[in-house]
Every structure is written in structure tokens, then in C-alpha cells.
N, C-alpha and C positions, 0 to 999 in steps of 0.2 A: 118906360115900363108900363105894361098893360094894367089897367085899373084893377081888374079882378085878381091879378097875381099877388097883390099885397095881402089880401084877406087870408088869414091863417098863419102868417109869418109872425115872428116875434121881433121885438125891438127893445131899446133901452131909453128911458126918459133922460134927456140931457138938460132940459129946463122944466121945472115942476109944472105938472098939469094941475090947474086950480079947480077943476070940476065944473060940471054944467056947461055953460056957453063960454067959459074962460079957458082957452087952450094953453098947452105947453108945447114942448118940442120933443120929438122922438127920433132917434137914430135907428135906421134899419139897414143892415148889411145884406146886399144882394150881389152874388157873384164876386165877393171880395171888395165891393165898392160901397162906401157909406152913403146913404141918402137920408135927408132930413125932412120931416113932415110936421106941420102943425097938428097937434093931437088933442082930441076931446075925449073926456071920460065922465061918467056919472058922478064920481067922487074924486077928490084930490089924490094925486100920485106924486111922490117925491122924486127928485133927481136920483138916478141910479136904479130905480125900480124897473123890473122887466115886465113887459106888457105884450099882450096878444092883440093883433089888429083884427077887428071884427067887421069893419066897414070902411070903404074908400069913398070919400065925399067928392073926389076929384080935386083939381087945382092944388095938389100937394097937401090935402087935408084928410085926416083919418080919424076913426073912432077906435078907441082901445079899451081894454079891461086888464086888470092885474093878471099876471101870469106867474105861477110859482116857479117855473124853470125846472131844471133837472137837478135832483139832489146830487151833491158832490161836484157841482160845476156843470156848465152846459155851454152850448153854442148859440149865440144869437144869430138871427137871420132866418134861414129856412130849414126844413127837415130833410133836405137832400142828403143822401148818404146813410140815413137811418133805415133800418128794415131788416 
């Protein structure tokens, strides 16, 4: 997967992100296939939290921030099909 293509996608925390330089793990679904990345955030994020990818560090490492999701349920992954 091209590095830039991750930025702007959403994912779900599967192992808590502890904040700062202490990563967790995030699952991102792309074209129906789950990919797992080490994820860093400014503050801690619990397992199950939905996140937005804001930077790709390379080597399967990303920076994320909390993402509120879509009210009433939503789709993790990308925004294809919306519009």
C-alpha cells in the first residue's frame, strides 16, 4: 500500500495506544482486507476507539487521533462509496 494512501482513513484500536512515544495497535480495513499498524497518538486511546490516520511514518507505523465516527454506526476503512 502506498504510504500516502493511509492518511485520511479510519481504523479501530485493537491494543490500547498509551500516548506519546508509547504505541498501540490499530486495524485498518482496505479493500476488504485488514491491515495492522503500530499507532502513536498524543494521548491514550482505549481498545475499540475509532481513530483517524493523520500521518504515515513508514515501516507500518502511523500517527492517529480520535475520530467520532458516524452517528448511528459507520464503516471503518475509507470513504469510498460516500458522496
